[in-house]
C-alpha positions in Angstrom: 187.3 128.3 125.6 190.5 126.5 126.8 193.0 129.5 127.2 191.9 130.1 131.1 192.6 126.7 132.1 195.7 126.2 134.1 197.4 122.7 134.8 197.1 121.9 138.4 200.4 121.4 140.3 200.9 118.4 142.2 201.6 119.0 145.7 204.2 116.7 147.3 203.9 115.9 151.0 205.7 113.6 153.2 205.5 112.8 156.8 207.1 115.6 158.5 208.3 116.1 162.3 206.5 118.9 163.8 206.3 120.4 167.5 202.8 120.6 168.8 201.7 122.9 171.5 200.5 121.1 174.9 198.2 123.6 175.9 194.4 122.6 175.2 193.5 126.2 174.5 196.2 126.7 171.6 196.3 125.0 168.4 200.2 126.2 167.9 202.6 123.8 165.9 206.0 124.4 164.2 208.0 122.5 161.8 211.0 120.9 163.5 213.4 122.2 161.1 212.1 125.9 161.7 212.3 125.9 165.1 215.6 128.0 167.0 218.3 125.2 166.9 219.6 127.1 170.3 216.9 124.9 172.5 216.1 121.1 172.5 212.5 121.6 173.5 211.1 124.8 171.8 208.2 127.0 173.8 205.0 127.7 171.6 205.3 131.0 169.8 201.3 131.9 170.4 201.2 131.2 174.0 204.6 130.3 175.5 203.7 126.9 176.8 205.7 123.7 176.2 205.7 121.8 173.0 206.3 118.0 172.1 207.5 116.6 169.2 204.8 114.6 166.9 204.4 113.8 163.2 201.9 115.4 160.4 201.5 114.9 156.6 202.7 118.2 155.2 203.6 119.7 152.0 207.4 119.8 151.6 209.4 122.9 152.4 212.8 123.4 152.5 214.4 125.9 155.0 217.6 126.7 153.1 218.6 129.5 155.8 219.3 126.5 158.5 222.2 125.4 156.3 223.7 129.0 155.8 226.3 129.9 158.2 226.9 133.7 159.0 
């Protein structure tokens, strides 16, 4: 009975710039292309601590709303 099997899609990953919370009690992080472009260094949305830039290997996600102007 092979009708229930689905082909597994390959997840494309790449090294991505992220912002990581500096607080030891918080595991918050966000992708660089999803941060608010108004500030150069964002604050953590979970604990409001400062964040530092780092990299992680993540699945590729495009933020198309960043390119659109209203």
